[in-house]
Backbone bond lengths (Angstrom), bond angles and torsions (degrees), N, CA, C in turn:
res aa  C-N    CA-C-N  psi(-1)  N-CA   C-N-CA  omega(-1)  CA-C   N-CA-C  phi
1 M - - - 1.476 - - 1.497 108.71 -
2 N 1.402 114.62 119.27 1.440 118.38 -178.11 1.526 110.38 -81.75
3 R 1.299 113.87 -179.41 1.488 119.49 -176.85 1.508 112.88 -61.81
4 D 1.293 118.34 -41.69 1.470 120.64 178.74 1.532 113.53 -63.72
5 E 1.333 112.90 -39.64 1.447 116.79 -179.68 1.567 109.63 -69.39
6 K 1.311 117.35 -37.98 1.436 119.95 177.66 1.558 109.91 -64.84
7 A 1.357 116.27 -41.29 1.450 119.43 177.31 1.511 111.49 -59.77
8 A 1.318 117.20 -40.36 1.452 123.29 179.43 1.492 110.85 -63.84
9 V 1.336 117.27 -40.47 1.451 121.07 178.04 1.502 110.09 -65.25
10 V 1.321 117.73 -45.02 1.468 121.84 -179.11 1.499 109.44 -59.81
11 D 1.355 116.74 -44.55 1.468 120.42 179.77 1.524 111.32 -61.81
12 R 1.325 115.66 -40.94 1.484 120.06 -179.57 1.511 112.02 -64.58
13 I 1.327 115.72 -45.56 1.497 118.91 -178.07 1.539 108.41 -68.35
14 A 1.337 116.90 -40.01 1.475 117.99 179.04 1.496 109.35 -61.14
15 G 1.330 120.15 -41.23 1.455 124.21 177.88 1.530 111.12 -62.56
16 E 1.346 115.96 -38.63 1.477 118.16 176.44 1.502 110.27 -66.40
17 L 1.312 119.21 -41.45 1.444 119.74 179.68 1.533 112.29 -63.75
18 E 1.317 117.68 -37.57 1.443 120.60 -178.52 1.550 112.31 -71.84
19 S 1.333 116.17 -32.20 1.460 119.27 -173.95 1.516 114.12 -96.88
20 S 1.292 118.06 -3.65 1.478 122.31 -177.57 1.489 111.49 -89.80
21 Q 1.333 115.85 141.90 1.443 120.96 174.95 1.541 110.38 -74.61
22 A 1.329 114.77 -33.63 1.489 120.00 -179.95 1.498 107.93 -148.31
23 V 1.338 113.77 156.10 1.485 122.50 175.08 1.502 108.59 -134.22
24 F 1.333 117.06 126.23 1.464 120.86 179.42 1.511 108.28 -115.96
25 A 1.337 114.80 129.77 1.460 121.09 178.84 1.534 109.48 -105.54
26 V 1.348 114.70 133.91 1.460 119.95 179.96 1.553 109.87 -135.80
27 D 1.295 114.16 155.65 1.469 120.34 176.03 1.544 105.23 -89.79
28 Y 1.340 117.64 118.33 1.461 120.39 -170.50 1.538 112.68 -100.72
29 R 1.311 118.40 11.37 1.432 120.56 -178.22 1.551 110.98 -61.97
30 G 1.291 114.78 130.91 1.510 121.35 176.96 1.525 113.06 95.57
31 I 1.312 120.83 -7.27 1.472 120.68 -179.68 1.523 108.03 -81.66
32 T 1.319 116.25 144.07 1.440 123.13 179.79 1.538 112.11 -90.01
33 V 1.306 113.57 164.49 1.458 118.52 179.98 1.556 110.98 -61.36
34 S 1.320 115.76 -41.62 1.525 119.61 -177.76 1.561 108.94 -67.41
35 Q 1.322 116.03 -37.40 1.439 119.80 177.36 1.508 112.69 -63.92
36 V 1.346 114.79 -41.55 1.503 119.18 176.56 1.501 109.38 -62.69
37 A 1.318 118.50 -42.84 1.469 121.73 -177.96 1.542 109.70 -63.10
38 D 1.328 115.84 -39.59 1.480 117.77 179.22 1.485 110.75 -67.68
39 L 1.336 115.70 -42.83 1.481 119.44 -178.75 1.523 110.23 -63.08
40 R 1.327 117.40 -42.05 1.451 121.20 -178.49 1.568 108.89 -62.70
41 T 1.304 118.32 -37.36 1.441 120.81 178.63 1.554 111.81 -62.21
42 K 1.365 113.58 -44.95 1.436 117.40 179.91 1.548 112.53 -67.98
43 L 1.324 117.05 -36.51 1.434 120.74 178.27 1.513 111.76 -68.56
44 R 1.309 117.53 -38.51 1.443 123.58 177.76 1.515 111.24 -58.58
45 A 1.303 116.89 -34.60 1.475 120.20 -178.66 1.519 112.28 -68.48
46 V 1.367 118.55 -19.54 1.462 122.55 177.74 1.499 110.37 -112.68
47 D 1.301 117.58 22.89 1.460 124.24 175.55 1.536 110.58 60.54
48 A 1.360 113.89 55.47 1.458 119.81 175.56 1.562 108.14 -143.05
49 T 1.325 115.36 156.21 1.440 119.99 -178.33 1.524 110.57 -129.53
50 F 1.311 116.12 149.92 1.438 124.34 -179.88 1.515 108.07 -110.96
51 T 1.370 118.46 120.44 1.456 121.51 -171.07 1.537 109.02 -133.83
52 V 1.310 115.53 136.16 1.463 122.20 173.35 1.524 108.16 -114.49
53 V 1.318 115.72 122.71 1.446 122.83 -176.64 1.520 107.13 -140.06
54 K 1.345 115.21 149.55 1.472 119.97 176.99 1.530 108.71 -57.60
55 N 1.333 114.61 140.09 1.461 119.34 -178.62 1.532 112.95 -59.94
56 S 1.347 115.45 -34.84 1.473 119.52 179.94 1.537 112.08 -62.16
57 L 1.359 115.96 -39.06 1.464 119.77 179.13 1.518 110.34 -73.91
58 T 1.315 115.34 -36.62 1.490 118.01 178.28 1.481 112.05 -65.15
59 E 1.354 116.74 -36.59 1.468 120.47 177.14 1.526 110.58 -62.31
60 R 1.308 115.80 -43.95 1.484 117.90 178.71 1.560 110.55 -64.01
61 A 1.338 115.12 -37.84 1.478 118.94 179.09 1.526 110.89 -67.33
62 A 1.335 115.94 -36.48 1.463 119.63 179.51 1.574 110.43 -66.96
63 D 1.313 114.39 -39.15 1.443 116.77 174.97 1.540 112.50 -62.08
64 K 1.272 114.60 -42.98 1.462 119.97 -177.88 1.534 111.07 -67.30
65 A 1.336 119.08 -35.60 1.456 123.65 -179.21 1.459 115.36 -87.63
66 G 1.373 117.17 -4.42 1.463 120.18 -176.75 1.510 113.44 72.79
67 A 1.356 118.00 29.80 1.402 122.26 179.34 1.536 110.10 -113.47
68 E 1.304 115.75 58.09 1.447 121.13 -176.88 1.518 114.17 -61.60
69 A 1.377 115.66 -28.55 1.465 117.27 -179.63 1.505 112.92 -63.57
70 L 1.299 117.09 -20.93 1.434 118.89 179.10 1.517 113.56 -72.55
71 K 1.289 117.50 -25.30 1.486 121.84 -175.73 1.500 111.85 -60.69
72 A 1.372 118.07 -33.20 1.471 119.98 179.76 1.519 113.20 -64.30
73 L 1.338 119.16 -16.70 1.439 123.71 -179.56 1.508 114.50 -91.65
74 L 1.324 116.54 -5.33 1.494 120.56 -170.82 1.511 108.18 -94.56
75 E 1.333 116.53 66.00 1.454 123.94 175.06 1.535 108.35 -126.40
76 G 1.276 116.46 121.21 1.435 121.17 -176.65 1.535 109.10 81.46
77 P 1.350 117.97 -179.10 1.457 121.25 179.58 1.504 111.18 -59.27
78 T 1.331 117.58 124.42 1.440 120.74 -174.80 1.493 109.12 -135.06
79 A 1.332 115.45 130.30 1.442 124.26 173.48 1.538 109.24 -113.94
80 L 1.290 115.50 139.46 1.457 121.11 -179.90 1.495 112.24 -110.29
81 T 1.356 115.20 137.42 1.475 122.96 173.66 1.524 107.39 -108.97
82 F 1.333 114.52 113.75 1.465 119.45 178.12 1.508 109.75 -93.87
83 V 1.294 116.48 122.37 1.486 121.88 -174.40 1.503 110.68 -111.26
84 R 1.310 114.73 117.85 1.464 120.80 176.42 1.547 112.32 -107.89
85 G 1.348 114.07 -13.72 1.463 118.73 178.62 1.517 112.73 -108.84
86 D 1.305 116.60 -121.52 1.466 125.64 -175.14 1.541 109.26 -77.81
87 A 1.281 119.86 107.66 1.491 123.35 -179.87 1.522 109.42 -63.46
88 A 1.337 115.87 -44.47 1.462 117.76 -178.73 1.507 113.12 -61.89
89 A 1.343 117.28 -40.68 1.454 120.27 179.02 1.509 112.33 -66.06
90 A 1.370 116.29 -39.68 1.453 119.77 179.75 1.559 109.34 -66.38
91 A 1.361 116.64 -42.79 1.498 118.19 179.97 1.520 109.40 -64.47
92 K 1.341 116.31 -38.79 1.481 118.46 177.05 1.532 112.54 -61.06
93 A 1.349 116.53 -40.95 1.463 120.28 -179.59 1.525 109.29 -63.62
94 L 1.303 117.75 -41.68 1.516 120.70 175.46 1.496 111.51 -65.49
95 S 1.339 117.47 -40.34 1.460 119.91 178.44 1.505 112.94 -63.65
96 D 1.352 115.72 -42.44 1.468 120.41 177.96 1.512 110.99 -63.03
97 A 1.367 117.41 -42.91 1.466 120.50 178.03 1.488 110.90 -65.45
98 Q 1.302 118.61 -35.23 1.437 122.22 178.58 1.510 112.08 -66.36
99 R 1.350 116.08 -36.64 1.479 120.70 177.60 1.501 110.84 -71.46
100 L 1.321 117.51 -37.78 1.464 120.68 -177.90 1.520 113.67 -75.44
101 T 1.340 115.76 -37.68 1.451 119.54 -173.72 1.528 111.79 -97.55
102 E 1.341 116.32 -15.18 1.438 123.33 -175.59 1.550 112.51 57.45
103 V 1.314 114.69 29.87 1.468 122.48 172.11 1.567 107.37 -133.46
104 L 1.273 117.56 -162.06 1.492 122.29 -179.65 1.508 111.94 63.07
105 A 1.311 118.14 55.07 1.421 121.24 178.00 1.511 109.01 -71.41
106 F 1.393 115.39 134.47 1.452 121.41 179.77 1.531 108.62 -68.81
107 K 1.343 114.64 136.34 1.455 121.21 173.04 1.543 112.23 -102.24
108 G 1.338 115.19 -36.42 1.439 121.20 -179.10 1.514 106.74 148.09
109 G 1.313 117.04 -161.72 1.442 119.93 -178.27 1.511 112.65 172.15
110 L 1.337 114.27 -165.04 1.470 122.02 -179.76 1.512 107.95 -132.73
111 M 1.325 114.96 146.44 1.471 120.12 171.04 1.535 108.62 -143.00
112 D 1.294 114.52 120.31 1.478 119.02 -178.08 1.552 110.57 54.71
113 G 1.323 115.27 36.95 1.488 118.88 177.96 1.510 114.24 84.32
114 Q 1.379 119.26 -6.11 1.466 122.41 -176.31 1.497 108.20 -100.19
115 A 1.357 117.51 138.82 1.453 122.17 -179.61 1.518 108.52 -72.52
116 L 1.367 114.37 143.44 1.445 123.10 177.34 1.528 110.44 -120.12
117 G 1.313 117.35 144.86 1.441 120.82 172.48 1.551 109.84 -99.18
118 P 1.346 118.02 172.84 1.507 120.75 -177.71 1.494 111.00 -59.68
119 D 1.327 119.16 -39.70 1.491 120.88 -178.59 1.549 110.79 -65.63
120 E 1.287 115.06 -35.89 1.465 118.81 179.78 1.510 111.17 -67.59
121 I 1.332 116.05 -37.51 1.491 117.76 178.05 1.532 110.86 -69.31
122 R 1.326 116.36 -37.44 1.461 119.50 175.50 1.540 112.39 -62.91
123 A 1.361 114.03 -37.14 1.473 118.31 175.52 1.508 111.91 -66.16
124 I 1.318 117.63 -37.25 1.482 119.17 179.19 1.517 108.37 -67.43
125 A 1.336 117.80 -36.39 1.453 120.01 179.52 1.522 113.04 -60.60
126 R 1.314 116.14 -26.63 1.475 119.48 179.81 1.528 115.01 -85.12
127 L 1.333 115.96 -5.23 1.475 119.17 178.42 1.518 111.45 -74.43
128 P 1.319 117.65 151.10 1.500 119.28 173.70 1.504 111.13 -58.91
129 S 1.334 116.21 150.91 1.451 118.99 176.65 1.522 110.34 -70.49
130 R 1.297 114.92 168.45 1.485 120.22 -177.29 1.559 109.34 -61.81
131 E 1.345 116.74 -39.41 1.456 117.56 -178.99 1.522 111.95 -64.67
132 V 1.349 116.12 -37.91 1.432 119.96 178.01 1.525 111.76 -63.86
133 L 1.360 114.91 -44.53 1.451 120.38 179.34 1.534 111.72 -62.86
134 Y 1.326 118.20 -39.57 1.432 121.88 175.50 1.539 111.25 -61.78
135 A 1.343 115.35 -43.97 1.444 118.64 179.47 1.523 112.74 -63.36
136 Q 1.386 115.84 -38.49 1.441 119.21 177.04 1.522 112.02 -66.92
137 L 1.346 115.67 -38.19 1.469 120.03 178.41 1.543 110.43 -63.57
138 V 1.333 114.89 -45.86 1.461 119.15 179.36 1.531 111.09 -62.04
139 G 1.327 116.44 -41.20 1.453 119.73 179.15 1.539 111.39 -65.11
140 T 1.357 116.70 -36.55 1.433 119.59 -179.48 1.533 109.76 -68.14
141 V 1.328 117.16 -42.76 1.460 121.80 -179.22 1.524 110.41 -67.77
142 A 1.346 116.18 -40.69 1.446 119.41 -175.91 1.502 114.20 -75.75
143 A 1.349 118.87 -20.71 1.454 120.48 -172.97 1.535 110.60 -62.52
144 P 1.360 122.16 -47.45 1.489 118.31 177.73 1.538 112.83 -61.54
145 L 1.326 116.50 -34.73 1.440 119.90 179.68 1.503 110.72 -66.16
146 N 1.370 116.11 -42.11 1.425 118.19 178.96 1.564 112.15 -66.85
147 G 1.336 115.17 -36.15 1.453 119.49 174.26 1.533 113.64 -61.92
148 L 1.340 114.70 -41.68 1.442 119.77 178.40 1.545 110.24 -64.67
149 A 1.328 115.75 -42.52 1.437 118.57 -179.60 1.506 110.74 -63.06
150 R 1.351 116.97 -42.64 1.480 119.49 178.90 1.540 110.77 -62.13
151 T 1.338 116.42 -41.01 1.488 120.86 -179.11 1.544 109.46 -63.84
152 L 1.326 115.79 -43.61 1.452 118.51 -178.59 1.548 109.88 -64.43
153 N 1.343 116.10 -44.43 1.447 118.50 178.72 1.500 111.88 -61.17
154 A 1.331 118.51 -38.37 1.486 121.73 177.81 1.530 110.77 -64.28
155 L 1.339 117.85 -42.11 1.422 121.74 178.28 1.549 112.05 -62.64
156 I 1.342 115.41 -45.69 1.415 119.40 179.46 1.544 111.84 -62.96
157 A 1.330 115.10 -41.05 1.480 120.17 176.37 1.496 111.73 -61.41
158 G 1.349 116.25 -41.52 1.474 119.55 178.97 1.509 113.80 -64.59
159 V 1.346 115.55 -40.68 1.502 119.92 175.97 1.491 111.09 -64.12
160 A 1.299 117.84 -39.07 1.472 119.74 179.37 1.523 112.01 -65.96
161 V 1.328 116.14 -37.42 1.489 120.06 178.04 1.531 109.35 -65.46
162 Q 1.327 117.67 -45.89 1.441 121.68 178.55 1.534 113.88 -58.87
163 L 1.322 111.47 -45.09 1.487 115.03 178.71 1.539 111.39 -64.10
164 G 1.303 115.97 -37.45 1.479 117.62 176.89 1.486 112.02 -64.49
165 Q 1.335 119.89 -38.25 1.462 123.39 177.27 1.514 111.13 -64.13
166 I 1.310 116.96 -44.81 1.485 121.73 177.59 1.515 110.89 -59.65
167 R 1.322 114.71 -41.39 1.500 118.22 -179.50 1.522 111.01 -66.63
168 D 1.353 116.48 -43.01 1.477 118.82 179.33 1.519 111.76 -65.42
169 Q 1.320 119.44 -37.44 1.426 121.48 179.65 1.535 111.39 -65.60
170 G 1.340 115.10 -35.90 1.463 117.91 179.64 1.494 113.14 -69.36
171 L 1.407 116.34 -33.11 1.430 119.00 -177.15 1.549 113.01 -86.68
172 L 1.350 116.31 -31.28 1.458 118.64 -171.47 1.543 112.78 -109.15
173 G 1.310 119.51 -5.60 1.479 119.25 -173.01 1.524 112.32 -81.12
174 G 1.330 121.17 -11.26 1.476 122.84 179.65 1.460 114.61 77.06
175 N 1.261 120.11 8.37 1.455 122.70 178.64 1.514 109.05 -83.29
176 A 1.358 113.74 130.74 1.490 117.16 179.34 1.513 109.40 -70.04
177 A 1.287 112.20 144.37 1.466 116.54 179.65 1.518 108.37 -69.65
178 P 1.323 119.58 143.47 1.422 122.33 179.84 1.515 111.78 -63.25
179 A 1.356 115.30 146.02 1.478 119.11 -179.57 1.512 110.64 -63.84
180 P 1.305 114.40 145.76 1.444 116.90 178.12 1.538 110.57 -66.21
181 P 1.280 117.10 155.04 1.491 119.56 -179.04 1.527 112.20 -58.49
182 E 1.303 119.11 -30.25 1.453 120.36 -179.32 1.524 110.87 -66.26
183 A 1.365 114.55 -42.08 1.478 117.65 -177.79 1.527 110.62 -65.21
184 E 1.314 117.54 -41.17 1.435 119.35 177.95 1.502 112.64 -63.21
185 A 1.262 117.44 -36.23 1.464 120.79 178.67 1.527 110.79 -65.09
186 E 1.413 117.47 -37.10 1.440 120.60 -179.59 1.544 112.16 -70.26
187 A 1.328 116.26 -30.57 1.477 120.96 -176.32 1.493 111.27 -75.18
188 E 1.284 119.85 -26.74 1.495 122.84 -176.18 1.548 107.72 -80.61
189 P 1.366 118.49 140.31 1.456 122.70 176.67 1.535 108.26 -68.39
190 E 1.342 109.93 149.26 1.445 115.58 179.57 1.536 109.84 -73.37
191 A 1.307 113.89 135.16 1.493 117.99 178.85 1.512 109.70 -74.77
192 V 1.339 116.63 139.52 1.469 120.92 178.60 1.491 108.67 -79.80
193 P 1.268 117.07 128.32 1.482 119.34 179.93 1.488 109.29 -60.34
194 A 1.335 113.80 147.00 1.470 121.32 -177.34 1.536 111.41 -59.95
195 A 1.292 116.38 -37.61 1.485 119.55 -177.51 1.511 110.26 -65.74
196 E 1.409 117.77 -43.52 1.415 120.27 -179.84 1.547 112.29 -65.79
197 A 1.352 115.49 -37.39 1.474 118.14 -179.07 1.505 109.75 -65.38
198 T 1.297 118.94 -37.71 1.434 123.35 179.97 1.526 110.36 -65.77
199 T 1.353 117.81 -38.28 1.434 122.34 -179.78 1.488 112.23 -65.59
200 D 1.385 116.69 -42.11 1.465 120.18 178.83 1.511 110.40 -63.89
201 T 1.297 120.28 -38.28 1.476 125.69 -179.64 1.514 109.56 -63.95
202 D 1.352 114.52 -45.62 1.482 119.09 -179.91 1.511 110.42 -62.71
203 T 1.343 119.27 -38.36 1.454 122.94 -178.36 1.542 108.37 -64.11
204 T 1.329 116.70 -44.69 1.478 120.52 -178.24 1.519 108.37 -61.31
205 E 1.307 117.93 -47.13 1.474 121.45 -176.74 1.528 110.12 -61.82
206 N 1.380 116.38 -39.47 1.464 118.93 179.57 1.555 112.76 -63.81
207 Q 1.364 113.54 -38.07 1.485 118.81 -179.62 1.523 108.38 -66.78
208 T 1.346 118.19 -39.70 1.444 121.10 179.16 1.500 112.20 -63.03
209 D 1.320 117.12 -45.38 1.473 122.35 176.37 1.504 113.80 -58.92
210 A 1.351 116.46 -41.12 1.467 120.67 -179.89 1.541 110.11 -65.32
211 A 1.344 117.00 -39.23 1.439 121.31 -179.98 1.517 110.12 -65.66
212 A 1.305 116.20 -38.47 1.480 120.15 179.09 1.486 111.31 -66.29
213 E 1.339 117.86 -41.47 1.423 121.47 178.56 1.540 111.82 -62.60
214 A 1.333 116.69 -42.08 1.471 122.16 178.20 1.500 110.60 -59.15
215 G 1.344 114.86 -42.10 1.511 118.56 179.78 1.491 111.32 -64.14
216 D 1.332 117.70 -40.35 1.457 120.31 -179.14 1.557 110.35 -64.15
217 A 1.333 116.59 -40.31 1.454 121.65 179.69 1.543 109.54 -63.08
218 S 1.304 118.47 -41.61 1.467 121.43 -177.30 1.575 108.97 -66.25
219 D 1.304 115.62 -39.50 1.504 118.82 179.90 1.546 107.13 -66.68
220 A 1.273 120.73 -35.35 1.473 121.33 -176.83 1.513 108.85 -69.47
221 K 1.305 121.35 -36.23 1.444 122.93 178.23 1.495 111.66 -65.70
222 E 1.307 114.63 -40.54 1.474 117.77 179.99 1.484 111.32 -64.68
223 D 1.330 118.34 -36.48 1.461 121.83 -179.88 1.509 109.12 -70.09
């Protein structure tokens, strides 16, 4: 590899370091070519790549990308996993490959610029994937809405049942329907206006007074 090729590799690794959400370093001694191919396929599905580069070139790339904390991990054969997607899924893929192959020991890594130890990477591998977390979040948000919908449906169903019972009682109970207001008004006698009642009373009193006066006159003639 000539100088230009080395410079191109350094630039590529530096770009990967700058664009990755996380970087996991593993010791790859003992892994076979077919196992590497299988691991790369699984990592590619979660937007991650598995790369083996000379430590000297990786150190230069780390200096260029401002990832000096990575340099402490570059002892012995080192492969880097650059994660641009789901860090938990990538860590899980590495952990599964480690369990199956009994190689790929974690050295450490970086996440959002912070250094990680092997135990922290294993802890990340045990986290739910991003898709699972999204599904849990959607379920948590939707649960109150589903409960509200069920409550409203129950209330509507209860009202419908009550209305049906009221309807059946009106049709089958044998109770006569109440008379319309107009019929009740026709059945009641008309009230005599106060003015007319007063006039009739005055007329009767006048007739009584006239009769009394006539009687007095008759008595006077006889006397």
